[in-house]
C-alpha positions as semicolon CSV with decimal commas, in nm:
position;residue;x (nm);y (nm);z (nm)
1;M;0,156;-0,255;1,515
2;P;-0,041;-0,356;1,206
3;G;-0,411;-0,385;1,267
4;Q;-0,422;-0,189;1,590
5;T;-0,640;0,116;1,629
6;W;-0,446;0,441;1,595
7;R;-0,601;0,779;1,525
8;W;-0,373;1,050;1,393
9;H;-0,611;1,342;1,438
10;K;-0,720;1,253;1,787
11;S;-0,485;1,254;2,082
12;M;-0,624;1,277;2,434
13;G;-0,941;1,422;2,283
14;H;-0,765;1,699;2,088
15;E;-0,698;1,750;1,718
16;I;-0,338;1,742;1,603
17;D;-0,240;2,102;1,543
18;P;-0,017;2,138;1,232
19;P;0,249;2,334;1,425
20;R;0,299;2,020;1,636
21;L;0,423;1,844;1,323
22;V;0,798;1,877;1,279
23;L;0,922;1,796;0,928
24;F;1,271;1,657;0,872
25;D;1,407;1,496;0,555
26;H;1,187;1,446;0,250
27;R;1,397;1,289;-0,023
28;F;1,357;1,086;-0,341
29;G;1,615;0,870;-0,515
30;R;1,725;0,538;-0,656
31;I;1,842;0,250;-0,435
32;N;2,001;-0,082;-0,529
33;R;2,138;-0,399;-0,371
34;R;2,467;-0,229;-0,289
35;M;2,274;0,019;-0,075
36;P;2,108;-0,184;0,202
37;I;1,818;-0,028;0,389
38;G;1,912;-0,010;0,756
39;P;1,920;-0,172;0,996
40;A;1,780;0,139;1,163
41;R;1,566;0,241;1,456
42;W;1,454;0,602;1,427
43;T;1,321;0,822;1,705
44;F;1,080;0,978;1,454
45;H;0,820;0,859;1,202
46;D;0,945;0,731;0,865
47;L;0,705;0,728;0,568
48;F;0,889;0,500;0,327
49;W;0,744;0,474;-0,026
50;I;0,838;0,269;-0,332
51;H;0,763;0,453;-0,658
52;E;0,921;0,199;-0,893
53;G;1,053;-0,153;-0,842
54;E;1,031;-0,384;-0,544
55;V;1,174;-0,383;-0,192
56;V;1,165;-0,634;0,093
57;L;1,151;-0,490;0,446
58;E;1,196;-0,694;0,762
59;F;1,100;-0,604;1,119
60;P;1,305;-0,850;1,329
61;E;1,147;-0,765;1,664
62;L;0,797;-0,807;1,519
63;S;0,877;-1,124;1,320
64;A;0,726;-0,946;1,019
65;R;0,826;-0,909;0,656
66;L;0,679;-0,683;0,387
67;D;0,713;-0,726;0,011
68;L;0,658;-0,376;-0,127
69;I;0,592;-0,364;-0,502
70;A;0,542;-0,014;-0,642
71;P;0,330;0,179;-0,581
72;A;0,345;0,077;-0,217
73;G;0,473;0,205;0,113
74;V;0,478;0,175;0,486
75;L;0,466;0,415;0,778
76;I;0,730;0,303;1,027
77;L;0,655;0,422;1,379
78;P;0,925;0,561;1,613
79;G;1,142;0,307;1,792
80;T;1,078;0,027;1,540
81;L;1,379;-0,171;1,417
82;F;1,376;-0,242;1,043
83;R;1,606;-0,344;0,759
84;G;1,563;-0,425;0,392
85;T;1,694;-0,458;0,041
86;T;1,580;-0,415;-0,317
87;V;1,453;-0,703;-0,528
88;G;1,602;-0,674;-0,874
89;A;1,854;-0,423;-1,001
90;F;1,711;-0,110;-0,841
91;A;1,407;0,067;-0,701
92;T;1,310;0,432;-0,674
93;A;1,194;0,536;-0,331
94;S;1,112;0,836;-0,118
95;I;1,137;0,897;0,255
96;C;0,951;1,148;0,465
97;H;1,079;1,185;0,820
98;F;0,874;1,377;1,074
99;S;0,773;1,383;1,439
100;I;0,458;1,475;1,625
101;Q;0,543;1,673;1,937
102;D;0,401;1,559;2,272
103;Q;0,242;1,247;2,126
104;A;0,352;0,898;2,221
105;S;0,299;0,623;1,966
106;P;0,341;0,246;1,981
107;T;0,618;0,074;1,790
108;G;0,531;-0,110;1,473
109;F;0,417;-0,005;1,128
110;L;0,103;0,089;0,938
111;L;0,007;0,009;0,580
112;P;-0,200;0,215;0,336
113;R;-0,573;0,165;0,327
114;P;-0,671;-0,089;0,057
115;G;-0,707;0,065;-0,287
116;E;-0,555;0,402;-0,193
117;A;-0,187;0,351;-0,282
118;L;-0,205;0,538;-0,614
119;H;-0,378;0,835;-0,453
120;L;-0,121;0,849;-0,173
121;Q;0,160;0,840;-0,428
122;N;0,013;1,145;-0,603
123;L;0,003;1,331;-0,271
124;L;0,364;1,231;-0,207
125;R;0,470;1,370;-0,546
126;L;0,319;1,706;-0,459
127;A;0,476;1,697;-0,112
128;M;0,819;1,631;-0,266
129;Q;0,774;1,915;-0,513
130;L;0,699;2,157;-0,230
131;A;0,993;2,024;-0,025
132;R;1,234;2,082;-0,315
133;R;1,126;2,446;-0,345
134;E;1,236;2,514;0,015
135;D;0,994;2,805;0,040
136;A;0,886;2,884;0,397
137;A;0,549;2,999;0,262
138;D;0,479;2,638;0,160
139;L;0,517;2,501;0,514
140;P;0,143;2,518;0,603
141;R;0,060;2,333;0,281
142;R;0,322;2,069;0,357
143;H;0,170;2,018;0,701
144;R;-0,177;1,976;0,553
145;L;-0,047;1,734;0,290
146;L;0,122;1,526;0,557
147;L;-0,198;1,507;0,760
148;A;-0,383;1,393;0,447
149;L;-0,118;1,128;0,388
150;L;-0,147;1,006;0,747
151;D;-0,522;0,966;0,700
152;G;-0,436;0,713;0,431
153;F;-0,262;0,494;0,689
154;A;-0,485;0,535;0,995
155;T;-0,715;0,253;1,101
156;E;-1,043;0,321;1,271
157;A;-1,200;0,100;1,533
158;S;-1,454;-0,146;1,397
159;P;-1,674;-0,415;1,548
160;A;-1,499;-0,741;1,624
161;P;-1,535;-0,968;1,321
162;G;-1,708;-1,303;1,344
163;A;-1,539;-1,635;1,280
164;D;-1,641;-1,650;0,911
165;E;-1,528;-1,292;0,851
166;D;-1,193;-1,366;1,015
167;R;-1,141;-1,672;0,794
168;L;-1,252;-1,491;0,480
169;S;-1,032;-1,189;0,548
170;A;-0,727;-1,409;0,605
171;A;-0,795;-1,607;0,287
172;W;-0,847;-1,298;0,073
173;R;-0,528;-1,139;0,210
174;Q;-0,337;-1,452;0,115
175;A;-0,504;-1,459;-0,226
176;E;-0,417;-1,092;-0,284
177;Q;-0,051;-1,162;-0,211
178;N;-0,051;-1,460;-0,451
179;L;-0,278;-1,350;-0,735
180;H;-0,053;-1,521;-0,989
181;R;-0,162;-1,852;-0,836
182;M;-0,531;-1,767;-0,801
183;R;-0,655;-1,878;-1,143
184;T;-1,014;-1,935;-1,029
185;L;-1,228;-1,906;-0,716
186;A;-1,154;-2,272;-0,653
187;D;-0,794;-2,171;-0,573
188;V;-0,919;-1,920;-0,316
189;A;-1,157;-2,179;-0,170
190;A;-0,865;-2,421;-0,137
191;L;-0,696;-2,175;0,099
192;L;-0,989;-2,233;0,335
193;G;-1,022;-2,604;0,264
194;I;-1,377;-2,561;0,132
195;S;-1,554;-2,596;-0,203
196;E;-1,600;-2,310;-0,446
197;S;-1,977;-2,310;-0,392
198;T;-1,927;-2,289;-0,015
199;L;-1,688;-1,996;-0,061
200;R;-1,941;-1,815;-0,280
201;A;-2,217;-1,863;-0,024
202;M;-1,996;-1,767;0,274
203;H;-1,866;-1,456;0,098
204;R;-2,213;-1,333;-0,001
205;K;-2,355;-1,400;0,345
206;T;-2,067;-1,223;0,521
207;W;-1,985;-0,934;0,285
208;H;-2,308;-0,910;0,082
209;N;-2,141;-0,913;-0,258
210;S;-2,008;-1,158;-0,514
211;A;-1,687;-1,351;-0,448
212;G;-1,616;-1,353;-0,821
213;E;-1,649;-0,976;-0,842
214;H;-1,424;-0,937;-0,537
215;L;-1,150;-1,147;-0,698
216;R;-1,184;-0,954;-1,024
217;E;-1,147;-0,624;-0,840
218;L;-0,835;-0,748;-0,662
219;R;-0,684;-0,839;-0,999
220;L;-0,768;-0,508;-1,164
221;T;-0,652;-0,298;-0,868
222;R;-0,318;-0,479;-0,867
223;A;-0,296;-0,440;-1,245
224;E;-0,347;-0,064;-1,204
225;E;-0,059;-0,050;-0,958
226;L;0,173;-0,249;-1,186
227;L;0,081;-0,036;-1,488
228;V;0,175;0,281;-1,301
229;G;0,463;0,161;-1,083
230;T;0,651;-0,070;-1,322
231;A;0,751;-0,099;-1,686
232;K;0,620;-0,456;-1,709
233;S;0,452;-0,558;-2,033
234;L;0,079;-0,629;-2,042
235;S;0,150;-1,002;-2,073
236;E;0,371;-0,993;-1,763
237;I;0,109;-0,799;-1,568
238;A;-0,166;-1,039;-1,677
239;K;0,031;-1,335;-1,544
240;A;0,116;-1,150;-1,222
241;V;-0,251;-1,089;-1,141
242;G;-0,378;-1,434;-1,240
243;Y;-0,497;-1,396;-1,599
244;S;-0,382;-1,652;-1,856
245;H;-0,374;-1,404;-2,144
246;A;-0,314;-1,032;-2,188
247;A;-0,633;-1,009;-2,396
248;T;-0,840;-1,132;-2,101
249;L;-0,695;-0,864;-1,874
250;S;-0,740;-0,598;-2,142
251;A;-1,107;-0,686;-2,192
252;A;-1,184;-0,689;-1,819
253;F;-0,992;-0,365;-1,769
254;R;-1,178;-0,186;-2,048
255;V;-1,519;-0,294;-1,914
256;R;-1,449;-0,206;-1,550
257;R;-1,220;0,095;-1,587
258;G;-1,344;0,247;-1,913
259;K;-0,991;0,256;-2,059
260;T;-0,750;0,010;-2,212
261;P;-0,448;-0,075;-1,993
262;G;-0,228;0,129;-2,228
263;Q;-0,455;0,431;-2,202
264;Y;-0,459;0,397;-1,823
265;R;-0,079;0,381;-1,805
266;H;-0,047;0,695;-2,018
267;W;-0,324;0,876;-1,827
268;S;-0,163;0,796;-1,491
269;N;0,184;0,917;-1,588
270;P;0,207;1,294;-1,534
271;F;0,536;1,303;-1,727
272;A;0,407;1,121;-2,037
């Protein structure tokens, strides 16, 4: 389940050997509201990725719901019941079905590591290209690519967080999911029921960096994803990530990323 420790390359003290990976379907296509997702419960792993658009997935037995806005995805573990639908007219998605022989896994799902969605999507594009060629000589490369993709979902064990870190993490997760409402740090502080100055002090003491910089990075990372995964205008993206004006986003983006949003969108599109 989300948040639990699960190591892909270690099983009973042994590395996963690529031949133990069994690849099934790897497909890409467009889905819409007339094509519901599931309900399904696979006996294998399902790497489900949204390349364009938005999809809502529900996991009834886990009482969990995911809002996946491209680029975004989820690794659904064997035996996990799920269902979903698109938000809006359509979405483009890919699936990668596979199994790992002689390895039991818990039910549930895993999410990409923070900030790595764009990189995982690039790996998926290469994996799909190799799958379409149907060349047996590419199989070792496909195995290695899949292992690299799995690394992007694995969670390593870490020390148990303290009370402040728990509260901060929960607040920042909520803020990240509602950036359009987080106009200032005061809005983040309100999620904790504390003042902005208290949030700043708590954040710096716990994570040793600036709360303002953290919020700015959340905005710009989400803006990157929307620039690449959607056709939204700069004004729409600015509002979605909590900026009042497109010019404010553009200025922050240029300073922190070294490119204008338009340049970044063009640079990130391999088909442009």
